[in-house]
Steps between C-alpha positions, in 0.01 A plus 500: 500500500213264429689364191793388712532163666637433843839680460694209645428282192705707262855386426564758232399854413545712194540873564408724201639840578358831361371388162266794513402743218707783668819311420404321174234700317455858607625776738832665569687184603368252242714322238315290241812283470418340837203329326740258338513310824121443510483169296757337720323627819175356366672154451620515864157610630316232317749238626462615850118508483494153351723376780247652759772724647469864604543802269549841649453812295678801633359832378672836549220717640554842651299785665508831314760636741724198538845585638665253246416747220759738641769228486439451128513866402133578549383236266135432613411155388263210569257705700230301678182485297662567166568258213869532565457308827318207333668187363556495121213349317682175420546420863183662643303188394687302765403737786246345737552147366540219744838507688575861394525812712570863413695735729547874465830652595606854581878462476759332277508193726206268508645354823404827677128452431334379823267268304796331325698467821204337678448275202855374477508442873187274463639315204689266734573212266636687198801335328527716194414872406525612134518877419409659177392851385651846508719684557799265524733751675242671723185332614605139412840559663386688814213262574687183429810591703279599789314174469820293498618684820162440670521133426854485631398678817239236575717204391263407219659294229315619191657516154453829320520516122485797272417417138714731280281435197199632696642819658582835343569861582430827330755641249687169559780554245591835658464356853679171440765574767223518760345178375832324509571629853157374619565155360843488652372597847200266484734215400737587793195476726435145391205583268504267201496679163318282243669603179319619193373224270 
């Protein structure tokens, strides 16, 4: 983490969830429509970098025999060491820049990743967390709800925002009821939904 400052200086962090090739460009779970969110994500990443705040890239990354594959009908995806587990090219250029960190996850919740949990604990002065990426009703939802609960547990008053113009899910039109339910439950949890522009 040599490109990271003293973690206590950050007031804001941007979490970019699972914008990897395996969900956007190739593989059994990809949907090219998710790419429509990339320009807005780039705007938010550039703004965050210019402000000297922290950007966290979450990358779905699994071993060959990951248990999660069974839960999703045997769909092997984002296997460690493959292109599927890498950030899409448009965002890859930000990896390793100052004030950025990449974290691999092996479940649908980034909050369960030991590295992320340790990081969020050490980011003691956060006031705002912004979440973008995919998939709205799965990894964005599971990770962000768990994060909200974690912050509540430790009485940390941090505003969480999900930018609706920078998140997407696969087969979104067919899965709209899941997306709507995810938004409804996040809003109920006190997560701020930033409406589409």
